[in-house]
N, C-alpha and C positions, 0 to 999 in steps of 0.2 A: 721549384727547380724542375726543368724539363729533362727527360731522359729518353734516349733513343736506343733501339736494339739494332745492331748490324749483323745480319745473318750471312756468314761466310759460307760459300759453297765451293765452286771451282775457281776461286779467286783468293788464294791463301797467301796474301801479301799485304804489305803496308804502303809500298810505293805505288803511285798512280792508281789509287783505289777510290773511285768516285762515290760508292755508297758510304764508305767510312768518312770521307771528307764532308759529304753532305750531312751525315748524322752529327758530326762535330760542330757544324756551322751554328754558332750562337748558343751552344749548349755546354753545360759543364760536365756532363757525364754520359757515357755510352756503355752498352753491354756488347762487347765483341763475342759473338756466339757461333759455335759450330755444333751442328747436330749430326751425330753418327746415325744416319738414316737407316732404319730397319727395313725400309722398302727396297733399298739398294741390295741388301743381302738376300732378301726374299726373291728378288728378280734374278739372282745369280750373278750379279756384277761385282761382288766383293771378292775379287781375286787377291790372293796373298801378296803378289808383287806390288799391286797398287795400294793395298792396305799398309804395307811397310813404308812405301814412299809417302803415303798420307801421314803416317805417324811422324815421320821426319818433318814434314811440312808443319804439322800442328805444334810440335815442340819448338820449331824455329819461329813460328808466328807468335807463340806465347812468349818466347824470350824477347822478341822485338817489342812486344807490347809492354813487358815488364821494364825494359830499359826506358820506356816512356811513361812509367808510372801506372800502367794498366796490367791487364792479364786476360787470357782467353778463357771463356766459359765453355765447357764441353758438356753436352747432354746426349743421351741415346734414346732412340725410339722413333715414333712418328714425328716428322718435322713440324707439322702444323700444331700438334698438341704441345710439343716442347717449346716452340716459339711463343705460343700464347701463354704458356706457363711462366716462362722467363719474363715476358712483357708484364705480366701481372705482378710478379715478385718485385720487379724494378719500378713498377708504376710508370712504365714507359707509355708514351702516347703515339709512337710511330716506330715502324720497322723499315729498314733499308736493306735491299739485296740486289744482286746482279741478275739481269735477264739471262735466260737460258733457252735452248731451242728444242730439246727432246719433248716428246709427248708427255713423258712422265714429269719432267720439270715444269712444263706449262700447266699440267693438271695440279701439281703441287702448289704453284703460284696462285691459281684460281681458288683452291681450297683455303689457302692461307689468307688471301684477301677477304674472303667471305667471313672467316672465323674472326679476324681482327676487327673488321667493320662491325660485326655483331657485338664486340666488346667496346666499341667506340674508339678504336685505334685505326691508324692509317698505314697502308703499305706503299712504299715508294720503290719502284723497280727501275734500275739504271741500265741503260744501254752502253755499248762500247766499253765493257769491262772485260769480257772474255773473248770479244772479237775486236778487230780494228774498225771495221765498218759493220753496223748492225744489220741483221737479216731484214730484208724488205725495204731498206733505204734506197737501193738501186734496183729497178725492175725494168724489164722490156715493156714495150707498149701493149703487147698482146697477152701478157701473163703476169702472175704474181711472183714469179722468180725466174732466174736465168737457168736454162738447162744446158748451156754450152759455156765453157769457161772463158774463151777469148773475148767475146763481147762483154761478159761480166767484168773481166779484168780491166777493160778499157774504161768502163764507168767507175769501177772501184778506184782506179788510179786517179781519177779526177775529183774524188771526194776530199774535202779538207778535214783532216783528222783533228779531233779535239786536242787541246793542249795537255801536256803531261803534268800530273799533279805530284807535288812533293809528298813524302811521307809526313804524317803529323809529328810535331815535336813532343806533344804530351797527350796522353789518353787517360782520362779519369773514369774509373769503373765503380759503380755502387758497391759498397762493402757487403751488403746483405745477400748478394746473389751467389749461390754456391755453384761449384763445378765438380764434375766427375774427374777422376784421375785421367791424365792424357794417355792415349794408347802408346804402346812401344813396339817397335819391330822385333824386339828380342823374344816376344811371346808368340811369334808367328812361325809356322812351319811351311815346308815346301817352297821356299823362296829360291829364285834363281841365284846361283852362287856369286855372280858378279853384278848383282843389282846395284844401280847407281844410288847415290844419296840424294835425298829430297830437301826441300826448304828454300825459302826466298834467298837466304844468304848464299847458298850454293848456286842457285839459279842466276843470281846477279854476277857472281864470280865467273861462271861459265860464259854468260853473255858478254861480259867485258873482254874476256880472253878471246872469244870467238870474233868479236868485232874488231879487235886489235890485230889479230894475226891469222884468222881463218877465212874471213868473208871475202877478201880480195880475190882469192883463187876459187871461190865457190862455183862460179859459172863453168869453169873448165874441169873441176874435179868432183862435182857433186855426185857423179855416177861411178866414181872410182871405188870399187868395193874394198880392195886391200888398203887403199889410202885412208879410209875412214875420215873423209874430209867434209862430212856434214856437221851441222852445229850441235847435234844431240840435245837440242833445247826442247824437243817435243814433249817430254814428260813435264817440264816446267810450264809449258803453255797449257797442257792438259789440266794440271792442278792450279793454274793461275798464279804460280809463284813469280811468273814474269808477265808483264802487260804486253799484249800484242801491239797496242798503240805506241807504247814507249819503244818497243823493238823496231817498229817501222820507222819512227822518227830517228832513232839512233843509226839504223842502217842507211837511211837516206843521207844523213850527215856524213857518213863514211864515204859514200859515193862510189861510183865505178860499176862495172858490169857485174861483178860478184855480188855487190849489195843489191843491185836491181833484181838479180836472179833469186836472191834470198827473200826479198820482199814479195816476189811472185809466189813463193811457197806459202808465205803468210796469207796471201790472197786466196790460194787454193783452200786453205783451212776455212776462211770465211765463206768461200763458195759452197763448200759442202754443208756448212751450217745454214745457209739460206735455202739450200735444197731441202734439208731435213725439216726446217721450220715450216716450209710450204707444204711438204709432203711427209708428214711424220710416219706414215706407214712404211716408208722406204727403209726404216730401220730393220724391218723383218721381211718385207715383201718386195718383189721386183719393182723397180722404178719404171722400167719399160719391159714388160714381159716379152720373152721370146717363146713362151710355152714350152720351156725345156722339160724334158723327161730325165732329170738328173739321176745318176746312180746314187742310191741312198746309202746311209751309214751301214745298213745291213748287207746290201749287195756288194759294196766296195770296201768292206771292213779291213781287209788285208792291205789294200793300197793306201787307205787313209792312215792306218797305223804306221806304215813305212814312211809316209810323208811326215807325220808328226815327229817321228823319231830321227828323221834325217838319214834314212836308209833306202832311198829310192833308186840308187845306182847312178843318179845324175849329180855329179859332185857339187856344182854351184848351188843346186837346190838343197842338198844335204848340208852344206856348209851354212847356209842361211838359217835352216831350221835348227841346227845345233847352236848357232849364235843366239837365236830366240830363247832356247831352253836355258842357256848359260847366263845370258845378260838380262832377259826380260825386255829385250829391245832388238830391233833389226834394222839394217840399212834400208832406206826407202826403195832403192832399185831392187834389192833382194825381196822386199815385200811384193813388189809387182811380179817378179818372175816366179816366186813360189806360189802366189795366188793363181797366176795363169796356168801353172803346171797342174794344180789341183782341179781348178774349175774347167779348164779346157782340154789339157792333155789327158787327164784322168776322167774328165767329165763327171765330177762330183759336185753336188749342190754347194754353191758359194757360202751358204749359211753355216755349213759344217766347218769350213775353213775360218770364217769370220769368228765363230764361237771359240775355236782354238786360239786364235790370236788374242781375243779378249780375255782368255784364261791366263795368258802369260804377259802380254804387253803392259809395261808400266805406264805407257802413254795411251793405253787402250781407250779410245774415245768413240762413242757411238756414231757420231757424224762422220768423222774421218775414216774409221775402220770399216763401217758397213758400206759407205758410199764408194770408198776406194775398192773394196771387194766387188761391188756391183760394177764399177767402171771396168775392172779387169775381166769380170765374168761376161761382160757384154749385155748386162741387163740394166745398166745405169746410164751415165751421161756420156760415155765414150761414143764418139761419132763413127767409130769403126768397130762395131760389136763383134765382128768375126776375127779380129786381130788375135794372133796367138804368139806368145813369146817363146822362142826356141831356147831351151836352157843351155845347149852347147854354144849356139851363136851368142847368147847373152854372156855366157862365161868368158868366151874368147874376147868379146868386146870390152867388158867391164872389169875383167880380171885377167888381162892378157898373159901374164907370166905365171898365173896360178897361185899367187901368194895368199889370197883370201881363202881359197880351197884348202891349201896345205895348213893354214892356221887352224881351221875348224874340223878338218877331216884328217886326223893323224895317220890313218891307214894309207893315205896317198902321199905322205911327206917325202917318200923316196922317188917320186915321179917328177922329173924336171920339166919346167916350162909349160907350154900350152897343152902338152900331151895329157896333163892331169884332168882335162875336161872330158876326155874320152878314154877312160882306163880300159874299157872293154876291147879296145883295139890293140892293146899292148900284147906282145908275143914273147915267148921264151922267158929269159931271165927277168925282163922288165915286168912281165905279167906275174911272175911268182912273188915279186916284191909288193904286190897289193892284195895278198891273201887276207881274207876277212872282210873285204869290201864287196858289197853285193853287186850282182849284174843288174842292169836296168829292169825295172818292174814293168815297163811298157816300151814298145818300139815307138819312137816319136812319129814316124809316118803313119803308123796304125792309129795312134791317138789322135792325130790331126784329122785323119779320114773319118774316125768315129764322131768327132766333134762336128765336122762339117755336115755329115749325114744327119746328125741330130738337129742341127740348126736349120738345115734346109727343110727337114720334116716339120719342125716346129713352125 
């Protein structure tokens, strides 16, 4: 009897799962394995919000496997050691897993391949599991990756995606392979109060509801802060409870400009992955340095703390940062404007902001988070590196009647309409109604001038 091990990583689902289907091909038993990687915690990426969402995902994956006659095996420690351990216990001759793009993931894959081969076992790595189009499949003639999204998207759109795979009907697991107890979110502390639920079941429910009733208006409403008209599927894509390949197929079947705009966002996700795959150092270093002399955590500590707490005096920035604290999630437009405020208006190192986001975001993803921060900071792939998003203008444009601000900044709930975006201009009785809300920590014109001086000097 031949046995395979399927190592689940950022692909915690049963539907459209190429490694699992390949492992089951012609075999009677597999070991569905998830390793609680000690290296993730040691690197500081084990944020409570993501650990809670992960626990949901593992419980749901285990339940799905049990309905098919199987179960999930969970181990903790070094991934390479645990996979080799389980493969030996099960007398498995091969291991299947999804490809990933970070420097850490690729080193882990190389280590695992060497260790398995030394034991006479094979490692099969599958593409198009966590991305729709694999990194490196489409490249320009003069480089190993695209540095500009538009030409990348043209080629990405022309690729034929693989077919969607059904979930297996049955999964047999060797009886002798033991598992640790599955983690639970109830044991975790410091969670965002309104953190979303995880798991494939919840992800598929959300995706179906979104494609039925939300996607048609997406092109027109995706920047509407108060309308909350985005899919909120990013945590499920991050943990792989949804397949990007299946999402693109389903969106294209829906058709229309909203679906096309949504597919474009999936392509942006793939774009960032192909950049990080080609330039792994971009996770921590400038992709295109401007030789910035950023204000440090020490020199800008008061401004950074005000930004983190949502007390900058700029209502739309503060609303967004408070949403992040409460939900572990933030609207995409809000991510852009809060990042621009920190990196350009306050001229603080983008890595400080990126780290804070990763501490809270349930969808905190190295490729998307770091490269979006670099895009905003002007050190990444943005073709207009000196672009600065004005928070007042952004607020008036994307929250025109102030509903988003009043939802998250209760100090301003008594301010009607667009006046909520500039409370420092209120006078008399109107001003007395916003006591407790801070004045702006920086003048926008002064912040812009500081940034431009610094960039010109750099």
